[in-house]
Each structure stands twice: as structure tokens, then as C-alpha cells.
N, C-alpha and C positions, 0 to 999 in steps of 0.2 A: 790793681794788679797783684799786690802782695796777698790780698785776701784770696784772690783766685788761685794763686800758687799754693797758699795754705790749704784751701779746700781740695786742690788736686792731691797734695801730699796726704791729707787725711783719707780721701776716698781710695787712693792707690793702696794705702796701707790696708784698708778694709777688704780689698779684693784679692790680695795675694794669699796663697795657701799657708797653713799653720806649720810651725816647727816647734819642737819641744825644747830646743836649746835657748838659753837666755843670752844670746849674743846679738849682734846687730841684725842678723836675719830674723831672729825672733821678734825683735821690736818692730821691724818693717811689716810684719804680718799681724801685729797686735796694736793697732793705732791708739786705742784708749789707754792701754798700758803704757805705751810710749808717751802719750800726752801727760798722763798722771806722773810718770817718772820724771819727765823733763821739768814739770812744775816743782816736784820735790827737790830735784837737783839744784834748781835755780833759786829756791827759797831757803836754802840752808838746812833742809831736813836731813836727818841722819841716813844718807845713802852712800854706799861705797863709791869712791872716785872711779873705779874700774867700770862699775855699772853705769854711772853717769856718762863716762866716755863712750861706752858702747851705744847708749841712747842718743848722744849727740851725733855720733857717726851715722847712725841710722837716719836721723832727721836730716842731716846734711846731704846724705845720698839721695833721699827722696826729694829734697828741695832742689838739688842740682838737676835731677831728671825733670822735675816739673818746670823749672826755669828754661831748660833746653827745649822742652816741648812747646812752651808758650812762645819763646823767642824765635824758634825756627822749626816748625812742625815737619817740614820736608827733610831737613837734616836729621831730625829725630827718627823719622820713618826709615831713612837710609841706614841709620845706625842699627835699627831693628833688623832690617833685611841683611845687613852685613853679619850680624850675630847669628841669624838663622842659617845663612850660607856656611858660616864657620861650624855651626852645630851639625849640619848635614854632612860636611866633609869629615868631621870628627867621628860621627856615627858610621860612616862608610869605612873609615880606617879601622874602627873597632870590629866591624863585621869581617873585614879581610883578615885581621889578626886572629879572630876566633876560628875562622876556617883553616888558617895555617896551623893553629894549635890542634884542631881536630885531626888534621892529616898526620901530625907528628905524635898524636896520642899523649899530649901534655895536659894535665888537669887544670892548670891556671897560669896566669901570667900577670906579673906586677904592672907591666905596661898597659894591659887592658884595664886593670883596676884604676890606674891613674887617669887614663882617657875617659873612663866611665864617670869618674868624679868630676872631671872637667866638663863633661857633657851635662851632668846634673846642675853644675854651677851656671852654665850657659842657659839651660832651660829656666832656672829661677830668674836670671837676669832678664831674659826675654819676657817672661810672664809679668815681671814687675814693670817693664817698659810698656808692654801692651796695656796693663792696667792704668798706667798714667795716661796713655793715649786715649783709652776709652773714657776715662773720667773727664778729660779735657774736651772731648767731642760732645759729651753729654751736658756740658755747661752752657 
């Protein structure tokens, strides 16, 4: 069971798109870097505690998703659907705000920028969860 979860974590990492930032999201999208860094962190190699913390958080997030997928695939799927529903509502709200801005001839709006950022975060989360689900199905 633990090996299956470990493989899910590894393959889910491999499927998610790349990011240039070296934060938890970066490590989620670079599984070999994550693996090597975790080894370095836990063997006392000279690695910054902040970097090790970020790598540990990335691994923990993937592990939690993989465990949820294995333990209750239906609940995992429902969570994905809920996130997709939330994303659709958010995107609709963004469109409405953009139309209102066009009518008022305003160039930009902080609220739209904030909602677009939330939308991007939801898209990344959904992609990650779908990757975990796809890898679980392939095993």
C-alpha cells in the first residue's frame, strides 16, 4: 500500500506542468528534484531549512492526495468536481466584472486580478488531483 502511494506521488509529480519558482509548487512539478532534495535534507547535507521545509510540504501534499485517492476514490472524485464547480463560478464572476468594467470604461480592477489568481490556483489544484487520479487508474 505504501509503495503504491509512493508511486502515485512520483507519477503525479511527473505529470503536472512546470513552474520557475522554487517553492512547494515547483517541487510538486519536478519529482526527481524533490526526491533528491528530500534525500539531501534527511541525510544532513548542507541544504537550507527553508528549502527542506518547502520540499517536505510538497511531498506531504502529494502523499495526502494519493492517500485520499486510494482510500476513497469516490470522495476524491467528488472533491475534484466541487473544485471544478467552484472554478466555473469564479470564471463566470470574472466575466461579469469584466463586462461591468467595459461599460464603465475602467482599465483594470484589483478584484478581477485577485479572482484570476484564485482561478489559476484552482486550475493547478485540479490538474494535480487529476494527475493523481490518472496515475492511480493506470496502476
